[in-house]
DSSP file (Angstrom, degrees, kcal/mol; ACC not computed):
  #  RESIDUE AA STRUCTURE BP1 BP2  ACC     N-H-->O    O-->H-N    N-H-->O    O-->H-N    TCO  KAPPA ALPHA  PHI   PSI    X-CA   Y-CA   Z-CA
    1    1 A M              0   0    0      0, 0.0     2,-0.1     0, 0.0     0, 0.0   0.000 360.0 360.0 360.0 138.8   -4.4  -29.0   -3.2
    2    2 A S     >  -     0   0    0      1,-0.1     4,-2.0     4,-0.0     5,-0.1  -0.323 360.0-116.8 -77.4 160.6   -5.9  -27.6    0.0
    3    3 A E  H  > S+     0   0    0      1,-0.2     4,-2.7     2,-0.2     5,-0.2   0.879 117.1  56.2 -61.6 -37.8   -9.0  -25.6    0.3
    4    4 A A  H  > S+     0   0    0      1,-0.2     4,-2.7     2,-0.2    -1,-0.2   0.903 106.3  49.4 -62.3 -41.6   -6.9  -22.7    1.6
    5    5 A A  H  > S+     0   0    0      2,-0.2     4,-2.4     1,-0.2    -1,-0.2   0.895 111.6  49.3 -65.2 -39.7   -4.7  -22.8   -1.5
    6    6 A T  H  X S+     0   0    0     -4,-2.0     4,-2.4     2,-0.2    -2,-0.2   0.932 112.6  46.9 -64.0 -46.2   -7.8  -22.8   -3.8
    7    7 A R  H  X S+     0   0    0     -4,-2.7     4,-2.8     2,-0.2     5,-0.2   0.921 112.3  50.1 -62.4 -44.1   -9.4  -19.9   -2.0
    8    8 A L  H  X S+     0   0    0     -4,-2.7     4,-2.7     1,-0.2     5,-0.2   0.932 110.7  49.6 -60.7 -45.3   -6.1  -17.9   -2.1
    9    9 A S  H  X S+     0   0    0     -4,-2.4     4,-2.0     1,-0.2    -1,-0.2   0.920 112.6  47.4 -59.2 -44.8   -5.7  -18.5   -5.8
   10   10 A D  H  X S+     0   0    0     -4,-2.4     4,-2.2     1,-0.2    -1,-0.2   0.909 112.8  48.9 -62.9 -42.7   -9.3  -17.4   -6.4
   11   11 A Y  H  X S+     0   0    0     -4,-2.8     4,-2.7     1,-0.2    -2,-0.2   0.882 109.1  52.2 -66.7 -38.1   -8.8  -14.3   -4.2
   12   12 A L  H  X S+     0   0    0     -4,-2.7     4,-2.7     2,-0.2    -1,-0.2   0.895 108.7  51.2 -64.9 -38.6   -5.6  -13.4   -6.0
   13   13 A D  H  X S+     0   0    0     -4,-2.0     4,-2.4    -5,-0.2    -2,-0.2   0.933 111.9  47.0 -61.7 -45.2   -7.4  -13.7   -9.4
   14   14 A L  H  X S+     0   0    0     -4,-2.2     4,-2.3     1,-0.2    -2,-0.2   0.909 113.0  49.1 -62.0 -42.4  -10.1  -11.3   -8.1
   15   15 A L  H  X S+     0   0    0     -4,-2.7     4,-2.5     2,-0.2     5,-0.2   0.917 110.1  50.6 -64.0 -43.8   -7.6   -8.9   -6.7
   16   16 A Q  H  X S+     0   0    0     -4,-2.7     4,-2.8     1,-0.2     5,-0.3   0.924 111.4  48.1 -61.0 -44.5   -5.6   -8.9   -9.9
   17   17 A R  H  X S+     0   0    0     -4,-2.4     4,-2.6     1,-0.2    -1,-0.2   0.898 111.2  51.5 -63.2 -39.6   -8.8   -8.2  -11.9
   18   18 A A  H  X S+     0   0    0     -4,-2.3     4,-1.2     2,-0.2    -2,-0.2   0.923 113.7  43.0 -63.3 -44.1   -9.8   -5.4   -9.5
   19   19 A L  H  X S+     0   0    0     -4,-2.5     4,-1.0     2,-0.2    -2,-0.2   0.895 116.4  46.8 -71.3 -39.7   -6.4   -3.7   -9.8
   20   20 A E  H  X S+     0   0    0     -4,-2.8     4,-1.9    -5,-0.2     3,-0.3   0.867 107.9  58.2 -67.2 -35.8   -6.2   -4.1  -13.6
   21   21 A G  H  X S+     0   0    0     -4,-2.6     4,-2.1    -5,-0.3    -1,-0.2   0.817  96.9  62.1 -63.3 -30.4   -9.8   -2.9  -13.9
   22   22 A A  H  < S+     0   0    0     -4,-1.2     4,-0.4     1,-0.2    -1,-0.2   0.906 106.0  45.2 -61.7 -41.4   -8.7    0.4  -12.2
   23   23 A A  H ><>S+     0   0    0     -4,-1.0     3,-1.3    -3,-0.3     5,-0.5   0.892 110.4  54.1 -68.4 -39.2   -6.4    1.1  -15.0
   24   24 A A  H ><5S+     0   0    0     -4,-1.9     3,-1.8     1,-0.3    -2,-0.2   0.852  99.5  62.6 -63.0 -33.5   -9.0    0.1  -17.6
   25   25 A D  T 3<5S+     0   0    0     -4,-2.1    -1,-0.3     1,-0.3    -2,-0.2   0.689  90.9  67.8 -64.2 -17.3  -11.4    2.6  -15.9
   26   26 A Q  T < 5S-     0   0    0     -3,-1.3    -1,-0.3    -4,-0.4    -2,-0.2   0.508 105.5-128.2 -80.5  -4.0   -8.9    5.4  -16.9
   27   27 A H  T < 5 -     0   0    0     -3,-1.8    -3,-0.1    -4,-0.1    -2,-0.1   0.935  36.9-170.7  55.3  51.1   -9.8    4.8  -20.6
   28   28 A L      < -     0   0    0     -5,-0.5    -1,-0.1    -4,-0.1     7,-0.1  -0.363  31.9-117.7 -70.6 152.8   -6.2    4.4  -21.6
   29   29 A P  S    S+     0   0    0      0, 0.0     2,-0.3     0, 0.0    -1,-0.1   0.177  91.0  69.5 -80.9  21.1   -5.4    4.2  -25.3
   30   30 A V  S    S-     0   0    0      1,-0.0    -2,-0.1     3,-0.0     2,-0.1  -0.924  83.1-109.4-134.2 159.3   -4.0    0.7  -25.0
   31   31 A S     >  -     0   0    0     -2,-0.3     4,-2.5     1,-0.1     5,-0.2  -0.303  38.7-103.4 -77.2 169.5   -5.3   -2.8  -24.3
   32   32 A R  H  > S+     0   0    0      2,-0.2     4,-2.4     1,-0.2     5,-0.2   0.908 123.9  52.1 -60.3 -41.4   -4.7   -4.6  -21.0
   33   33 A A  H  > S+     0   0    0      1,-0.2     4,-1.7     2,-0.2    -1,-0.2   0.914 110.8  47.0 -62.6 -42.7   -2.1   -6.8  -22.8
   34   34 A Q  H  > S+     0   0    0      1,-0.2     4,-2.3     2,-0.2    -1,-0.2   0.886 110.2  53.1 -66.0 -37.9   -0.3   -3.7  -24.2
   35   35 A L  H  X S+     0   0    0     -4,-2.5     4,-2.8     1,-0.2     5,-0.2   0.900 105.8  54.0 -63.1 -39.9   -0.4   -2.1  -20.7
   36   36 A Q  H  X S+     0   0    0     -4,-2.4     4,-2.3     1,-0.2    -1,-0.2   0.888 108.3  50.1 -61.4 -38.1    1.2   -5.2  -19.3
   37   37 A M  H  X S+     0   0    0     -4,-1.7     4,-2.3     2,-0.2    -2,-0.2   0.925 111.1  48.5 -64.5 -44.1    4.0   -4.8  -21.8
   38   38 A L  H  X S+     0   0    0     -4,-2.3     4,-2.2     1,-0.2    -2,-0.2   0.927 112.8  47.2 -61.8 -45.2    4.5   -1.2  -20.9
   39   39 A L  H  X S+     0   0    0     -4,-2.8     4,-1.7     2,-0.2    -1,-0.2   0.874 111.2  51.4 -66.6 -36.6    4.6   -1.9  -17.2
   40   40 A A  H  X S+     0   0    0     -4,-2.3     4,-1.1    -5,-0.2    -1,-0.2   0.896 110.8  48.8 -65.1 -39.3    7.0   -4.8  -17.7
   41   41 A L  H  < S+     0   0    0     -4,-2.3    -2,-0.2     1,-0.2     6,-0.2   0.856 107.1  55.5 -68.5 -34.8    9.2   -2.5  -19.7
   42   42 A A  H  < S+     0   0    0     -4,-2.2    -1,-0.2     1,-0.2    -2,-0.2   0.868 110.4  45.8 -64.0 -35.2    9.0    0.1  -17.0
   43   43 A R  H  < S+     0   0    0     -4,-1.7    -1,-0.2     1,-0.2    -2,-0.2   0.709 121.9  38.8 -77.0 -21.0   10.3   -2.5  -14.5
   44   44 A N  S >< S-     0   0    0     -4,-1.1     3,-1.3    -5,-0.1    -1,-0.2  -0.566  83.2-167.0-129.4  66.6   13.0   -3.5  -17.0
   45   45 A P  T 3  S+     0   0    0      0, 0.0    46,-0.2     0, 0.0    -3,-0.1  -0.217  74.6  13.9 -58.7 144.9   14.3   -0.3  -18.6
   46   46 A Q  T 3  S+     0   0    0     44,-0.9    45,-0.2     1,-0.2     2,-0.1   0.757  92.8 164.7  62.8  26.8   16.5   -0.8  -21.7
   47   47 A A  B <   -A   90   0A   0     -3,-1.3    43,-3.1    43,-0.5     2,-0.2  -0.378  37.4-122.4 -73.4 151.0   15.4   -4.5  -21.9
   48   48 A R     >  -     0   0    0     41,-0.2     4,-2.0     1,-0.1     3,-0.2  -0.554  30.9-107.4 -82.7 160.1   15.9   -6.6  -25.0
   49   49 A L  H  > S+     0   0    0     39,-0.5     4,-2.5     1,-0.2     5,-0.2   0.886 118.8  54.2 -57.7 -42.8   12.8   -8.1  -26.5
   50   50 A Q  H  > S+     0   0    0      1,-0.2     4,-2.1     2,-0.2    -1,-0.2   0.888 107.7  50.2 -61.4 -40.1   13.7  -11.6  -25.3
   51   51 A R  H  > S+     0   0    0     -3,-0.2     4,-2.3     2,-0.2    -1,-0.2   0.906 110.8  49.5 -64.5 -41.9   14.0  -10.4  -21.7
   52   52 A L  H  X S+     0   0    0     -4,-2.0     4,-2.2     2,-0.2    -2,-0.2   0.898 109.1  52.3 -63.6 -41.2   10.6   -8.7  -22.0
   53   53 A A  H  X>S+     0   0    0     -4,-2.5     5,-2.3     2,-0.2     4,-0.9   0.902 109.7  49.3 -61.9 -41.3    9.1  -11.9  -23.4
   54   54 A Q  H ><5S+     0   0    0     -4,-2.1     3,-0.6     2,-0.2    -2,-0.2   0.927 109.9  51.0 -63.0 -44.8   10.5  -13.9  -20.5
   55   55 A E  H 3<5S+     0   0    0     -4,-2.3    -2,-0.2     1,-0.2    -1,-0.2   0.889 117.1  39.8 -58.7 -41.1    9.1  -11.4  -18.0
   56   56 A L  H 3<5S-     0   0    0     -4,-2.2    -1,-0.2    -5,-0.1    -2,-0.2   0.533 106.3-126.8 -87.5  -7.3    5.7  -11.6  -19.6
   57   57 A E  T <<5 +     0   0    0     -4,-0.9     2,-0.3    -3,-0.6    -3,-0.2   0.920  69.5 122.6  57.3  45.7    5.8  -15.3  -20.1
   58   58 A L      < -     0   0    0     -5,-2.3    -1,-0.2    -6,-0.1    -2,-0.1  -0.840  69.5 -91.1-127.9 165.5    5.0  -14.8  -23.8
   59   59 A S     >  -     0   0    0     -2,-0.3     4,-2.1     1,-0.1     5,-0.2  -0.450  34.5-118.3 -75.1 153.8    6.8  -15.8  -27.0
   60   60 A A  H  > S+     0   0    0      1,-0.2     4,-2.7     2,-0.2     5,-0.2   0.898 114.2  53.9 -59.8 -42.1    9.2  -13.3  -28.5
   61   61 A P  H  > S+     0   0    0      0, 0.0     4,-2.0     0, 0.0    -1,-0.2   0.895 108.1  50.6 -61.5 -37.0    7.1  -13.0  -31.8
   62   62 A T  H  > S+     0   0    0      1,-0.2     4,-1.8     2,-0.2    -2,-0.2   0.931 113.4  44.5 -63.6 -45.2    4.0  -12.1  -29.7
   63   63 A V  H  X S+     0   0    0     -4,-2.1     4,-2.9     1,-0.2     5,-0.2   0.881 109.0  57.9 -66.8 -38.0    5.8   -9.4  -27.8
   64   64 A S  H  X S+     0   0    0     -4,-2.7     4,-2.3     2,-0.2    -1,-0.2   0.910 106.1  48.4 -59.1 -43.5    7.4   -8.1  -31.0
   65   65 A V  H  X S+     0   0    0     -4,-2.0     4,-1.8     1,-0.2    -1,-0.2   0.930 113.0  48.2 -61.9 -45.6    3.9   -7.5  -32.5
   66   66 A G  H  X S+     0   0    0     -4,-1.8     4,-2.2     1,-0.2    -2,-0.2   0.897 110.4  51.0 -62.3 -41.1    2.8   -5.7  -29.3
   67   67 A I  H  X S+     0   0    0     -4,-2.9     4,-2.6     1,-0.2    -1,-0.2   0.896 106.5  54.6 -65.5 -40.2    6.0   -3.6  -29.2
   68   68 A R  H  X S+     0   0    0     -4,-2.3     4,-2.2     1,-0.2    -1,-0.2   0.913 109.7  47.6 -59.0 -41.6    5.5   -2.5  -32.9
   69   69 A R  H  X S+     0   0    0     -4,-1.8     4,-1.3     2,-0.2    -2,-0.2   0.902 112.0  49.2 -66.0 -40.4    2.0   -1.4  -32.0
   70   70 A L  H  <>S+     0   0    0     -4,-2.2     5,-2.7     1,-0.2     6,-0.8   0.846 109.5  52.8 -68.4 -32.7    3.2    0.5  -28.9
   71   71 A E  H ><5S+     0   0    0     -4,-2.6     3,-1.7     4,-0.2    -2,-0.2   0.924 105.8  53.5 -63.7 -44.4    5.9    2.1  -31.1
   72   72 A A  H 3<5S+     0   0    0     -4,-2.2    -2,-0.2     1,-0.3    -1,-0.2   0.805 107.5  51.9 -61.8 -29.1    3.3    3.3  -33.5
   73   73 A L  T 3<5S-     0   0    0     -4,-1.3    -1,-0.3    -5,-0.1    -2,-0.2   0.489 117.2-115.8 -84.2  -3.5    1.4    4.9  -30.6
   74   74 A G  T < 5S+     0   0    0     -3,-1.7    22,-0.4    -4,-0.2    21,-0.3   0.758  86.7 112.0  76.7  25.0    4.6    6.7  -29.6
   75   75 A L  S   <S+     0   0    0     -5,-2.7    18,-2.2     1,-0.2     2,-0.3   0.663  74.7  33.1-102.6 -20.7    4.9    4.9  -26.3
   76   76 A V  E     -B   92   0A   0     -6,-0.8     2,-0.3    16,-0.3    16,-0.2  -0.971  63.0-166.9-135.6 147.5    8.0    2.8  -26.9
   77   77 A E  E     -B   91   0A   0     14,-2.9    14,-2.3    -2,-0.3     2,-0.4  -0.978  18.0-129.5-134.1 152.4   11.2    3.3  -28.9
   78   78 A R  E     -B   90   0A   0     -2,-0.3     2,-0.3    12,-0.2    12,-0.2  -0.800  25.0-173.0 -98.5 141.0   13.9    1.0  -30.0
   79   79 A Q  E     -B   89   0A   0     10,-3.0    10,-3.6    -2,-0.4     2,-0.1  -0.980  28.6-106.7-133.0 146.0   17.5    1.9  -29.4
   80   80 A S  E     -B   88   0A   0     -2,-0.3     2,-0.4     8,-0.2     8,-0.2  -0.452  37.7-114.0 -68.2 141.7   20.8    0.3  -30.5
   81   81 A D        -     0   0    0      6,-2.1     6,-0.2     3,-0.6     3,-0.1  -0.648  17.5-147.1 -76.1 128.3   22.7   -1.5  -27.8
   82   82 A T  S    S+     0   0    0     -2,-0.4     3,-0.2     1,-0.2    -1,-0.1   0.739  97.4  42.7 -70.8 -21.9   25.9    0.3  -27.1
   83   83 A T  S    S+     0   0    0      1,-0.3     2,-0.4     2,-0.0    -1,-0.2   0.659 123.1  33.2 -97.7 -18.0   27.7   -3.0  -26.3
   84   84 A D    >   -     0   0    0     -3,-0.1     3,-1.6     3,-0.1    -3,-0.6  -0.872  63.4-161.9-142.8 103.6   26.3   -5.1  -29.1
   85   85 A Q  T 3  S+     0   0    0     -2,-0.4    -1,-0.1     1,-0.3    -4,-0.1   0.719  91.9  57.1 -61.0 -22.1   25.5   -3.5  -32.4
   86   86 A R  T 3  S+     0   0    0     -6,-0.1    -1,-0.3     2,-0.0     2,-0.2   0.732  95.3  82.2 -79.5 -21.3   23.3   -6.3  -33.4
   87   87 A A    <   -     0   0    0     -3,-1.6    -6,-2.1    -6,-0.2     2,-0.4  -0.522  63.6-151.9 -91.5 151.5   21.0   -6.0  -30.4
   88   88 A I  E     - B   0  80A   0     -8,-0.2   -39,-0.5    -2,-0.2     2,-0.3  -0.961   6.4-154.4-120.0 137.6   18.1   -3.6  -29.9
   89   89 A R  E     - B   0  79A   0    -10,-3.6   -10,-3.0    -2,-0.4     2,-0.4  -0.854  12.7-134.6-109.7 148.6   17.0   -2.3  -26.5
   90   90 A L  E     +AB  47  78A   0    -43,-3.1   -44,-0.9    -2,-0.3   -43,-0.5  -0.820  23.8 179.6-105.5 142.7   13.5   -1.1  -25.8
   91   91 A Q  E     - B   0  77A   0    -14,-2.3   -14,-2.9    -2,-0.4     2,-0.2  -1.000  28.2-118.3-142.9 139.5   12.7    2.1  -23.9
   92   92 A L  E     - B   0  76A   0     -2,-0.4   -16,-0.3   -16,-0.2     2,-0.1  -0.520  29.7-132.2 -70.4 143.5    9.6    3.8  -22.8
   93   93 A T     >  -     0   0    0    -18,-2.2     4,-2.5    -2,-0.2     5,-0.2  -0.386  33.3 -96.9 -81.5 173.5    9.1    7.3  -24.3
   94   94 A A  H  > S+     0   0    0      1,-0.2     4,-2.2     2,-0.2     5,-0.1   0.897 129.7  50.6 -59.2 -39.3    8.1   10.1  -22.0
   95   95 A T  H  > S+     0   0    0    -21,-0.3     4,-2.3     2,-0.2    -1,-0.2   0.897 109.0  51.0 -65.5 -40.2    4.5    9.5  -23.0
   96   96 A G  H  > S+     0   0    0    -22,-0.4     4,-2.1     2,-0.2    -2,-0.2   0.893 109.7  50.1 -63.0 -40.5    4.8    5.8  -22.2
   97   97 A E  H  X S+     0   0    0     -4,-2.5     4,-2.2     2,-0.2    -2,-0.2   0.902 110.3  50.3 -64.3 -41.4    6.2    6.6  -18.8
   98   98 A Q  H  X S+     0   0    0     -4,-2.2     4,-2.3     2,-0.2    -2,-0.2   0.904 109.7  50.4 -63.7 -41.4    3.3    9.0  -18.1
   99   99 A L  H  X S+     0   0    0     -4,-2.3     4,-2.2     2,-0.2    -1,-0.2   0.899 110.1  50.3 -64.7 -40.3    0.8    6.4  -19.2
  100  100 A C  H  X S+     0   0    0     -4,-2.1     4,-2.7     2,-0.2    -2,-0.2   0.911 110.4  49.7 -62.9 -42.0    2.4    3.8  -16.8
  101  101 A E  H  X S+     0   0    0     -4,-2.2     4,-2.6     2,-0.2    -2,-0.2   0.892 109.4  51.5 -66.3 -38.4    2.3    6.2  -14.0
  102  102 A L  H  X S+     0   0    0     -4,-2.3     4,-2.1     2,-0.2    -1,-0.2   0.920 111.8  47.0 -61.3 -44.2   -1.4    6.9  -14.6
  103  103 A A  H  X S+     0   0    0     -4,-2.2     4,-2.2     2,-0.2    -2,-0.2   0.906 112.7  49.1 -65.0 -42.3   -2.1    3.2  -14.6
  104  104 A R  H  X S+     0   0    0     -4,-2.7     4,-2.7     2,-0.2    -2,-0.2   0.912 110.0  51.5 -63.9 -41.9   -0.1    2.7  -11.4
  105  105 A D  H  X S+     0   0    0     -4,-2.6     4,-2.3     1,-0.2    -1,-0.2   0.911 110.4  48.8 -61.0 -42.4   -1.9    5.6   -9.7
  106  106 A A  H  X S+     0   0    0     -4,-2.1     4,-2.0     2,-0.2    -1,-0.2   0.901 112.2  48.8 -64.1 -40.7   -5.3    4.1  -10.6
  107  107 A S  H  X S+     0   0    0     -4,-2.2     4,-2.3     2,-0.2    -2,-0.2   0.906 111.4  49.2 -66.0 -41.7   -4.2    0.7   -9.3
  108  108 A R  H  X S+     0   0    0     -4,-2.7     4,-2.3     2,-0.2    -2,-0.2   0.888 109.3  52.6 -64.9 -38.8   -3.0    2.2   -6.1
  109  109 A A  H  X S+     0   0    0     -4,-2.3     4,-1.8     2,-0.2    -1,-0.2   0.908 110.7  47.4 -63.5 -41.2   -6.2    4.1   -5.6
  110  110 A R  H  X S+     0   0    0     -4,-2.0     4,-1.9     1,-0.2    -2,-0.2   0.894 110.7  52.1 -66.4 -39.3   -8.2    0.9   -6.1
  111  111 A A  H  X S+     0   0    0     -4,-2.3     4,-2.6     1,-0.2    -2,-0.2   0.885 107.3  53.1 -62.8 -37.9   -5.9   -0.9   -3.6
  112  112 A Q  H  X S+     0   0    0     -4,-2.3     4,-2.5     2,-0.2    -1,-0.2   0.893 105.6  53.5 -65.4 -38.7   -6.5    2.0   -1.1
  113  113 A I  H  < S+     0   0    0     -4,-1.8     4,-0.5     2,-0.2    -1,-0.2   0.919 110.9  47.0 -60.1 -43.2  -10.3    1.5   -1.5
  114  114 A L  H >< S+     0   0    0     -4,-1.9     3,-1.1     1,-0.2    -2,-0.2   0.919 113.2  47.8 -65.1 -43.2   -9.8   -2.2   -0.7
  115  115 A L  H >< S+     0   0    0     -4,-2.6     3,-2.3     1,-0.2    -2,-0.2   0.847 100.5  66.4 -66.3 -33.2   -7.6   -1.5    2.3
  116  116 A D  T 3< S+     0   0    0     -4,-2.5    -1,-0.2     1,-0.3    -2,-0.2   0.680  89.1  67.4 -64.2 -15.7  -10.0    1.2    3.6
  117  117 A R  T <  S+     0   0    0     -3,-1.1     2,-0.3    -4,-0.5    -1,-0.3   0.606  97.6  67.3 -76.0 -11.5  -12.5   -1.7    4.2
  118  118 A L  S <  S-     0   0    0     -3,-2.3     0, 0.0    -4,-0.2     0, 0.0  -0.786  89.7-112.2-109.7 151.8  -10.1   -2.9    7.0
  119  119 A K    >>  -     0   0    0     -2,-0.3     4,-2.4     1,-0.1     3,-0.7  -0.468  41.0-102.4 -73.6 154.4   -9.2   -1.4   10.3
  120  120 A P  H 3> S+     0   0    0      0, 0.0     4,-2.3     0, 0.0     5,-0.2   0.859 122.9  50.3 -50.2 -42.7   -5.6   -0.2   10.5
  121  121 A P  H 3> S+     0   0    0      0, 0.0     4,-2.3     0, 0.0     5,-0.1   0.886 111.2  49.7 -64.8 -33.7   -4.4   -3.2   12.5
  122  122 A E  H <> S+     0   0    0     -3,-0.7     4,-2.9     2,-0.2     5,-0.2   0.887 109.1  52.3 -68.6 -38.5   -6.1   -5.6   10.0
  123  123 A Q  H  X S+     0   0    0     -4,-2.4     4,-2.5     2,-0.2     5,-0.2   0.944 111.2  46.7 -59.6 -47.7   -4.3   -3.7    7.2
  124  124 A K  H  X S+     0   0    0     -4,-2.3     4,-2.5    -5,-0.2    -2,-0.2   0.910 113.1  49.1 -61.8 -43.1   -1.0   -4.2    8.9
  125  125 A Q  H  X S+     0   0    0     -4,-2.3     4,-2.7     2,-0.2     5,-0.2   0.922 110.8  50.2 -63.2 -45.0   -1.7   -7.8    9.5
  126  126 A L  H  X S+     0   0    0     -4,-2.9     4,-2.5     1,-0.2    -2,-0.2   0.940 113.6  44.8 -58.6 -48.9   -2.7   -8.5    5.9
  127  127 A L  H  X S+     0   0    0     -4,-2.5     4,-2.6     1,-0.2    -1,-0.2   0.897 112.9  51.0 -65.5 -40.1    0.4   -6.8    4.6
  128  128 A T  H  X S+     0   0    0     -4,-2.5     4,-2.3    -5,-0.2    -1,-0.2   0.924 112.0  47.0 -62.7 -44.5    2.6   -8.6    7.0
  129  129 A L  H  X S+     0   0    0     -4,-2.7     4,-2.8     2,-0.2    -2,-0.2   0.895 112.4  49.5 -66.0 -40.1    1.1  -12.0    6.1
  130  130 A L  H  X S+     0   0    0     -4,-2.5     4,-2.3    -5,-0.2    -2,-0.2   0.924 110.9  50.1 -64.0 -43.2    1.4  -11.3    2.4
  131  131 A E  H  X>S+     0   0    0     -4,-2.6     5,-2.8     1,-0.2     4,-0.6   0.919 112.8  46.6 -60.8 -43.2    5.1  -10.3    2.8
  132  132 A R  H ><5S+     0   0    0     -4,-2.3     3,-1.0     1,-0.2    -2,-0.2   0.933 112.4  49.5 -64.8 -45.4    5.8  -13.4    4.8
  133  133 A A  H 3<5S+     0   0    0     -4,-2.8    -1,-0.2     1,-0.3    -2,-0.2   0.845 114.4  45.8 -62.4 -33.7    4.0  -15.7    2.3
  134  134 A L  H 3<5S-     0   0    0     -4,-2.3    -1,-0.3    -5,-0.2    -2,-0.2   0.497 112.0-120.3 -88.0  -4.2    5.9  -14.0   -0.6
  135  135 A G  T <<5 +     0   0    0     -3,-1.0    -3,-0.2    -4,-0.6    -4,-0.1   0.833  57.7 157.5  70.4  31.7    9.2  -14.2    1.2
  136  136 A L      < -     0   0    0     -5,-2.8    -1,-0.2    -6,-0.2     3,-0.1  -0.516  44.9-102.6 -88.0 156.4    9.7  -10.5    1.1
  137  137 A P        -     0   0    0      0, 0.0    21,-0.2     0, 0.0    -1,-0.1  -0.267  56.3 -71.9 -69.4 165.4   12.0   -8.5    3.5
  138  138 A V        -     0   0    0      1,-0.1     2,-0.3    19,-0.1   -10,-0.0  -0.316  54.5-120.7 -59.2 137.5   10.4   -6.6    6.3
  139  139 A T        -     0   0    0     -3,-0.1     2,-0.6    18,-0.0    18,-0.1  -0.605  12.8-135.1 -84.1 139.7    8.6   -3.5    5.1
  140  140 A R  E     -C  156   0B   0     16,-0.9    16,-1.7    -2,-0.3     2,-0.4  -0.864  29.2-176.9 -93.4 121.4    9.6   -0.1    6.3
  141  141 A T  E     -C  155   0B   0     -2,-0.6     2,-0.4    14,-0.2    14,-0.2  -0.968   9.3-174.7-123.4 133.7    6.5    1.9    7.3
  142  142 A T  E     -C  154   0B   0     12,-1.7    12,-2.0    -2,-0.4     2,-0.5  -0.980  21.8-132.0-124.8 141.9    6.3    5.5    8.5
  143  143 A T  E     -C  153   0B   0     -2,-0.4    10,-0.2    10,-0.2     3,-0.1  -0.810  21.6-143.0 -93.6 127.1    3.2    7.3    9.7
  144  144 A A        -     0   0    0      8,-2.1     8,-0.4    -2,-0.5     2,-0.0  -0.516  34.3 -86.7 -83.5 154.2    2.7   10.7    8.1
  145  145 A P        -     0   0    0      0, 0.0     2,-0.4     0, 0.0    -1,-0.1  -0.370  54.1-165.6 -57.9 139.9    1.3   13.6   10.1
  146  146 A D        -     0   0    0      1,-0.1     5,-0.1     2,-0.1    -3,-0.0  -0.993  32.4-178.4-140.1 131.5   -2.4   13.4    9.9
  147  147 A H  S    S+     0   0    0     -2,-0.4     2,-0.2     3,-0.1    -1,-0.1   0.313  70.3  77.5-106.3   5.5   -5.2   15.9   10.7
  148  148 A E  S    S-     0   0    0      2,-0.3    -2,-0.1     1,-0.0     4,-0.1  -0.438  99.2 -91.7-104.8-177.3   -8.0   13.4    9.8
  149  149 A A  S    S+     0   0    0     -2,-0.2     2,-0.4     2,-0.0    -3,-0.0   0.866 107.4  49.6 -65.7 -38.3   -9.4   10.5   11.7
  150  150 A Q  S    S-     0   0    0    -30,-0.0    -2,-0.3     1,-0.0     2,-0.2  -0.822  84.7-120.1-108.7 143.1   -7.1    7.9   10.2
  151  151 A A        -     0   0    0     -2,-0.4     2,-0.4    -5,-0.1    -5,-0.1  -0.562  24.9-134.0 -75.8 140.1   -3.3    8.0    9.9
  152  152 A Q        -     0   0    0     -8,-0.4    -8,-2.1    -2,-0.2     2,-0.4  -0.763  21.0-153.0 -92.1 142.1   -2.0    7.8    6.4
  153  153 A K  E     -C  143   0B   0     -2,-0.4     2,-0.6   -10,-0.2   -10,-0.2  -0.934  11.2-156.6-120.6 140.0    0.9    5.5    5.8
  154  154 A K  E     -C  142   0B   0    -12,-2.0   -12,-1.7    -2,-0.4     2,-0.5  -0.965  20.3-171.5-112.0 121.8    3.7    5.5    3.3
  155  155 A T  E     -C  141   0B   0     -2,-0.6     2,-0.7   -14,-0.2   -14,-0.2  -0.940  18.6-153.0-120.5 131.3    5.2    2.1    2.7
  156  156 A T  E     +C  140   0B   0    -16,-1.7   -16,-0.9    -2,-0.5     2,-0.3  -0.907  31.4 170.8 -99.3 115.5    8.2    1.2    0.7
  157  157 A T     >  -     0   0    0     -2,-0.7     4,-1.5   -18,-0.1     6,-0.2  -0.749  49.3-109.5-122.2 168.6    7.8   -2.4   -0.5
  158  158 A A  T  4>S+     0   0    0     -2,-0.3     5,-2.5     1,-0.2     6,-0.9   0.838 117.6  59.0 -63.8 -33.2    9.5   -4.7   -2.9
  159  159 A A  T >45S+     0   0    0      4,-0.2     3,-1.0     1,-0.2    -1,-0.2   0.914 105.9  47.6 -64.0 -41.6    6.6   -4.3   -5.3
  160  160 A E  T 345S+     0   0    0      1,-0.2    -1,-0.2     2,-0.1    -2,-0.2   0.840 110.2  52.1 -68.4 -32.1    7.1   -0.6   -5.5
  161  161 A S  T 3<5S-     0   0    0     -4,-1.5    -1,-0.2     1,-0.0    -2,-0.2   0.451 120.0-108.6 -85.6   1.5   10.8   -1.0   -6.1
  162  162 A G  T < 5S+     0   0    0     -3,-1.0    -3,-0.2    -4,-0.4    -2,-0.1   0.563  88.2 117.4  88.0   7.6   10.2   -3.4   -8.9
  163  163 A Q  S   <S+     0   0    0     -5,-2.5     2,-0.4    -6,-0.2    -4,-0.2   0.649  76.5  43.3 -81.0 -14.1   11.4   -6.5   -7.1
  164  164 A L        +     0   0    0     -6,-0.9    -2,-0.2    -5,-0.2    -1,-0.1  -0.994  56.9 178.8-133.2 136.2    7.9   -8.1   -7.3
  165  165 A S        +     0   0    0     -2,-0.4    -6,-0.0     1,-0.1  -122,-0.0  -0.244  35.4 127.6-133.6  48.3    5.6   -8.2  -10.3
  166  166 A L  S    S+     0   0    0      1,-0.2    -1,-0.1     2,-0.1  -150,-0.0   0.906  87.4  18.5 -71.2 -40.7    2.5  -10.1   -9.3
  167  167 A F              0   0    0     -3,-0.1    -1,-0.2     1,-0.1    -2,-0.1   0.253 360.0 360.0-120.0  11.8   -0.1   -7.5  -10.3
  168  168 A S              0   0    0   -129,-0.0    -2,-0.1  -132,-0.0    -1,-0.1   0.396 360.0 360.0-129.5 360.0    1.7   -5.2  -12.7
């Protein structure tokens, strides 16, 4: 393995901890593992338990225990599958959706703090290189009207649309 690959792996671990830590700073009523289950379910609405386990790279019994706890907190509910009466689909409750949005907002705020350490051209270069390394399509970026020193950018990425789940 190259030194560059080792450094990238280490940096990705640090970045993941920083972004996850932002959600932890919100004092959410769930553990990090439970939050990961909620966010995976938000990316896979109406998922079956086995699909959620695959997404999280965990065993189905492990996910089942976590889902039961999230159900008890009123964050997840089970629904009968309309096409297969034997199957159960999982769905976030309104409270579960709100908690996921709070966690995402905290993560985005932490990401903005990290980006603010870079000049706008460096930000663009970083994002372009990450997109290329991840094999993502070209990002559509629009500059919003700005009355402050720096332009604010709104970016639609594969990560926001749920096509990528590296840090959520």
